[in-house]
C-alpha positions in Angstrom: 52.2 12.5 -29.9 52.2 13.9 -26.4 55.4 15.2 -24.7 54.8 13.4 -21.4 57.9 14.9 -19.7 56.6 18.4 -20.5 53.1 17.4 -19.3 54.6 16.1 -16.0 56.2 19.4 -15.4 52.7 20.9 -15.1 51.9 18.7 -12.0 53.6 19.9 -8.8 52.6 16.7 -6.9 54.7 14.6 -9.3 57.8 16.2 -7.6 57.0 14.7 -4.2 59.5 12.3 -2.8 59.4 9.9 0.2 61.7 10.3 3.1 64.5 8.5 1.2 64.1 10.8 -1.8 62.3 8.2 -4.0 59.6 9.1 -6.5 55.9 8.4 -6.0 54.1 6.5 -8.7 50.4 7.6 -9.1 48.3 4.8 -10.4 45.3 5.9 -8.4 43.8 8.1 -11.1 40.4 6.3 -11.2 39.8 7.6 -7.7 40.8 11.1 -8.6 43.7 12.4 -10.7 46.5 14.7 -9.7 46.0 18.4 -10.5 48.1 20.7 -12.8 49.4 24.1 -11.8 47.0 26.0 -13.9 44.1 24.5 -12.0 45.7 25.3 -8.6 46.5 28.8 -9.8 43.0 29.3 -11.1 41.5 28.4 -7.7 44.0 30.6 -5.8 43.6 33.5 -8.2 39.9 33.4 -7.8 40.3 34.2 -4.1 43.0 36.8 -4.8 41.1 38.7 -7.5 37.5 37.8 -7.9 36.0 36.5 -4.6 32.4 37.6 -4.4 28.9 36.2 -4.8 27.1 36.4 -8.1 24.7 38.9 -9.7 26.1 42.1 -8.1 26.8 45.4 -9.8 30.4 45.6 -8.6 33.6 44.4 -10.3 34.3 41.2 -8.4 30.7 40.0 -8.6 30.6 40.8 -12.4 33.9 38.8 -12.8 32.3 35.9 -10.8 29.3 35.9 -13.2 31.7 35.8 -16.1 33.7 32.9 -14.6 30.5 30.8 -14.0 29.2 31.5 -17.5 32.7 30.6 -18.9 32.7 27.3 -17.1 29.2 26.3 -18.5 30.4 27.2 -22.0 33.6 25.2 -21.7 31.8 22.2 -20.1 29.4 22.3 -23.1 32.4 22.2 -25.5 33.8 19.3 -23.5 30.6 17.3 -23.9 29.6 18.5 -27.4 26.5 20.1 -26.0 24.6 22.9 -27.7 25.6 25.6 -25.2 26.1 26.4 -21.5 22.3 26.4 -20.9 22.5 22.6 -20.9 25.1 22.4 -18.1 24.0 22.3 -14.4 26.7 22.4 -11.7 26.8 20.4 -8.5 28.9 19.3 -5.6 29.3 15.8 -7.0 27.7 13.4 -9.4 25.9 11.5 -6.6 24.2 14.7 -5.3 23.1 15.7 -8.8 21.7 12.2 -9.5 19.7 12.2 -6.3 18.3 15.6 -7.2 17.4 14.3 -10.6 15.8 11.2 -9.2 13.7 13.3 -6.8 12.2 15.4 -9.6 11.6 12.5 -11.9 9.8 10.7 -9.1 7.1 13.4 -9.6 6.4 12.2 -13.2 6.9 8.5 -12.8 4.0 6.3 -11.7 3.4 3.0 -9.8 4.0 0.2 -12.2 6.6 2.0 -14.3 9.9 0.3 -14.9 13.4 1.8 -14.7 16.5 -0.1 -15.9 19.9 0.1 -14.3 22.8 -2.3 -14.5 24.7 -4.7 -12.1 28.0 -3.2 -13.3 27.3 0.4 -12.3 28.7 2.6 -9.5 26.1 3.0 -6.7 25.8 6.7 -7.6 23.9 5.5 -10.7 22.0 2.8 -8.8 21.1 4.1 -5.4 19.3 7.2 -6.4 17.1 5.3 -8.8 16.3 2.5 -6.3 14.7 5.2 -4.1 11.9 5.3 -6.7 10.8 1.9 -5.5 9.1 3.9 -2.7 6.5 5.2 -5.2 6.0 1.8 -6.9 8.6 2.1 -9.7 10.0 -1.3 -10.5 13.8 -1.4 -10.8 15.1 -3.8 -13.4 18.8 -4.7 -13.6 20.9 -5.7 -16.7 22.8 -8.8 -15.8 26.6 -8.7 -15.5 28.4 -11.7 -17.1 31.4 -13.4 -15.6 33.7 -11.7 -18.1 32.9 -8.3 -16.7 30.6 -7.2 -19.5 26.9 -6.5 -19.6 24.5 -9.1 -21.1 22.9 -7.1 -23.9 20.6 -9.9 -24.9 19.3 -9.7 -21.3 18.8 -5.9 -21.7 16.9 -6.5 -25.0 14.5 -8.8 -23.2 13.9 -6.5 -20.2 13.2 -3.2 -21.9 9.5 -2.8 -22.8 6.6 -0.3 -23.1 6.6 0.1 -19.3 10.2 1.3 -19.3 10.3 5.0 -18.4 14.1 5.3 -18.1 17.4 3.5 -18.8 20.3 4.7 -16.6 23.7 3.1 -17.3 27.4 3.9 -17.1 29.5 4.4 -20.2 32.4 2.5 -18.5 33.1 0.7 -15.3 35.2 2.4 -12.7 35.9 -0.9 -11.0 36.8 -3.1 -14.0 37.5 -0.8 -16.9 34.8 -2.4 -19.0 33.6 -0.1 -21.8 29.8 -0.5 -22.3 28.4 -0.7 -25.8 26.5 2.5 -25.6 25.6 2.6 -29.3 23.9 -0.8 -28.9 22.1 0.3 -25.8 21.0 3.5 -27.5 19.7 1.8 -30.6 17.4 -0.3 -28.4 16.4 2.6 -26.2 15.2 4.8 -29.1 12.6 2.2 -30.0 10.8 3.1 -26.8 9.6 6.4 -25.4 11.8 6.5 -22.3 14.5 8.7 -20.9 18.2 7.8 -21.4 20.8 8.7 -18.8 24.6 8.1 -19.0 27.1 8.1 -16.2 30.4 9.3 -17.8 32.4 9.8 -14.6 34.9 7.1 -15.5 34.7 7.7 -19.2 35.3 11.4 -19.4 38.9 11.4 -18.3 39.9 9.1 -21.2 37.7 9.8 -24.2 35.9 12.6 -25.9 32.1 12.8 -25.5 29.5 14.0 -28.0 26.1 14.1 -26.3 24.4 14.8 -29.6 25.7 11.6 -31.1 25.0 9.7 -28.0 21.4 11.0 -28.2 21.1 10.9 -24.4 18.7 12.9 -22.3 21.1 13.3 -19.4 24.8 12.8 -18.8 26.9 13.3 -15.7 30.6 13.6 -15.0 33.0 14.7 -12.3 35.9 17.1 -12.8 38.2 15.6 -10.1 38.6 12.5 -12.4 40.0 14.7 -15.2 42.5 16.9 -13.4 40.2 19.3 -11.7 38.8 19.9 -8.2 35.8 18.1 -6.7 32.9 19.5 -8.7 30.5 17.8 -11.1 28.1 18.7 -13.9 24.9 17.5 -15.4 24.1 17.8 -19.1 20.3 17.9 -19.9 18.8 17.8 -23.3 17.8 21.3 -24.4 14.3 22.1 -23.0 14.0 19.0 -20.9 15.1 20.3 -17.5 12.5 23.2 -17.7 9.8 20.6 -17.9 10.8 18.9 -14.6 9.6 20.0 -11.1 13.0 20.2 -9.4 13.6 20.8 -5.7 14.5 24.5 -5.5 14.0 27.6 -3.6 11.4 30.2 -4.9 14.3 32.7 -5.1 16.3 30.4 -7.3 16.4 31.1 -11.0 13.5 29.0 -12.2 15.0 28.3 -15.7 17.5 25.7 -16.9 20.3 25.1 -16.1 19.9 26.8 -12.7 16.6 25.2 -11.6 18.3 22.0 -10.3 21.1 23.8 -8.5 20.7 24.4 -4.8 22.5 27.0 -2.7 25.6 29.0 -3.6 28.1 27.1 -5.7 31.8 26.9 -5.0 33.0 29.6 -7.4 36.7 29.1 -6.8 36.4 25.3 -7.5 34.3 26.1 -10.6 37.1 28.3 -11.9 39.5 25.4 -11.3 37.2 23.1 -13.3 37.3 25.6 -16.1 41.1 25.5 -16.0 41.1 21.7 -16.0 39.2 21.8 -19.3 41.7 24.3 -20.6 44.5 21.8 -19.6 42.8 19.1 -21.8 42.2 21.4 -24.7 45.8 22.7 -24.7 47.1 19.1 -25.4 45.3 19.2 -28.8 45.3 21.2 -32.0 42.4 22.6 -33.9 40.7 25.7 -35.2 38.4 26.0 -32.2 38.1 25.0 -28.6 36.0 21.9 -29.3 38.3 20.6 -32.0 41.3 21.0 -29.7 39.5 18.9 -27.1 38.7 16.1 -29.5 42.3 16.0 -30.8 43.6 16.0 -27.3 41.5 13.0 -26.3 42.8 11.1 -29.4 46.4 11.6 -28.2 45.6 11.1 -24.6 43.7 7.9 -25.0 46.4 6.4 -27.3 49.0 7.1 -24.7 46.9 5.7 -21.8 45.9 2.6 -23.8 49.5 1.8 -24.7 50.6 1.9 -21.0 47.5 0.1 -19.8 48.2 -2.7 -22.4 51.8 -2.9 -21.1 50.4 -3.2 -17.6 47.9 -5.8 -18.5 50.4 -8.0 -20.4 52.9 -7.7 -17.5 50.4 -8.7 -14.9 49.0 -11.5 -17.0 52.4 -13.2 -16.9 52.4 -13.4 -13.1 51.2 -16.7 -11.8 49.6 -15.5 -8.6 47.6 -12.8 -10.2 44.2 -13.0 -11.9 43.0 -10.0 -13.9 39.3 -9.3 -13.6 37.4 -7.9 -16.6 37.8 -7.7 -20.3 41.3 -8.1 -21.9 43.1 -5.5 -24.0 42.6 -7.1 -27.4 40.3 -4.3 -28.4 40.7 -0.6 -28.0 37.2 -0.4 -26.5 38.7 -0.4 -23.1 39.5 2.2 -20.4 43.1 2.2 -19.1 42.1 0.7 -15.8 43.3 -2.8 -14.7 41.8 -4.6 -11.7 43.1 -7.9 -10.3 43.1 -10.4 -7.4 46.0 -12.2 -5.8 45.6 -16.0 -5.1 46.7 -15.7 -1.5 46.6 -12.0 -0.5 43.7 -9.7 -0.1 43.4 -6.6 -2.2 44.2 -4.4 0.8 47.4 -6.4 1.5 48.5 -5.9 -2.1 47.9 -2.1 -1.8 49.9 -2.0 1.4 52.8 -3.8 -0.3 52.6 -1.5 -3.3 52.6 1.5 -0.9 55.9 0.4 0.4 57.2 0.8 -3.1 55.7 4.3 -3.3 53.0 3.0 -5.7 49.6 4.5 -5.2 46.8 2.0 -5.8 43.2 1.4 -4.6 41.5 -1.7 -3.2 37.9 -2.6 -2.6 34.7 -2.3 -4.5 35.0 1.4 -5.5 31.2 1.8 -4.9 30.5 -0.7 -7.7 29.4 -3.0 -4.9 26.9 -5.0 -6.9 29.5 -5.9 -9.6 32.0 -7.1 -7.0 29.3 -9.1 -5.3 28.1 -10.7 -8.5 31.6 -11.7 -9.4 32.1 -13.3 -6.0 34.9 -11.0 -4.9 33.4 -9.2 -1.9 34.7 -11.7 0.6 38.2 -11.4 -0.9 38.1 -7.7 -0.2 37.3 -6.7 -3.7 40.0 -6.1 -6.2 43.2 -4.1 -6.5 42.8 -1.4 -9.1 45.5 0.4 -11.1 44.7 3.2 -13.5 46.6 5.1 -16.1 46.4 8.9 -16.4 48.1 11.2 -18.9 51.1 11.9 -16.7 52.1 8.2 -16.3 55.2 6.8 -18.0 56.4 3.4 -19.2 59.1 3.1 -16.6 56.4 3.4 -13.9 54.6 0.4 -15.3 57.8 -1.6 -15.3 58.5 -0.7 -11.7 54.9 -1.7 -10.8 55.1 -5.0 -12.5 58.5 -5.8 -10.8 57.1 -4.8 -7.4 54.1 -7.2 -7.9 56.3 -10.0 -9.1 58.2 -9.8 -5.8 55.1 -10.0 -3.7 
């Protein structure tokens, strides 16, 4: 079991109070989690001790090279990848996915088909829709009213013309966990690329890219207690075969060949410390084992609180929860809902008066919100559980909503 009180001590922002000395409840994690002290110190210490560009012969540059290599190695452990040569670093997931789409546009042809889903964040839809300019046909997996994908529809749409399937592992808007094993089992019957968006999944569950058998996977560190940086996993040897947009002075080999410009080394050091934070919650004989054990504990804690939140909200007459229920553990700890008479933004403003941080809108999963007929209502109100949340915070939130 996790000692949540001890974990909370690691997050300085949890000590913030309002003008009346009241605590703040952070249920805004799906939009970006709070950051522990070791991450903050890691960023600060980089500037204090190591600040330099890479590939120099002097001490601070050598340390920066070490820090960057260390991040790639730790990210590989986080994702179950072969080694750091599989990990490319970028400003955010959207930028990396656009870069990937541009280089793949050079090998896809008119008449090829690429499958995305109606449930996905636009960062895993928009970049691929740009390929329509070269004649690639974009096919969408249908979203059902219960907030889940229609896998029979997917089975009917994939064919020998399909060159790529790009789907999310879970929905940042609804908390739906997609049946990736089922999708993969269908994908492997065809000679097409398989990309996974793990941005909303990575904060809550361990990932094994080898078991997933994916060609690409993307995630963002600011969703799992780090700064705003992202990385791209590419199957060993695959990135070297792609003609990426890059300068002639850039390292032409993977993982660097898709990276443009100088990276934010201080933030990268912070990401490394964020992965350390996760690993230190677990036990094991090596770094990877500790990460896996940590996620087991972390996801159990989060699911327990999310179930409490779901059950409490489900009893309120004016609230309708959107998306799958919590009868199965195949669910992220994110609960979205609509109010019968108030907009999502009005609900968030009411919650803010109780010092409860929550998000409203479509969260860039615009197609899903439109398909469910919720855009005119202002989207949904979203509450998300992170490792530092506690049961009493859920009770307070349910009470606040019951009074609205």
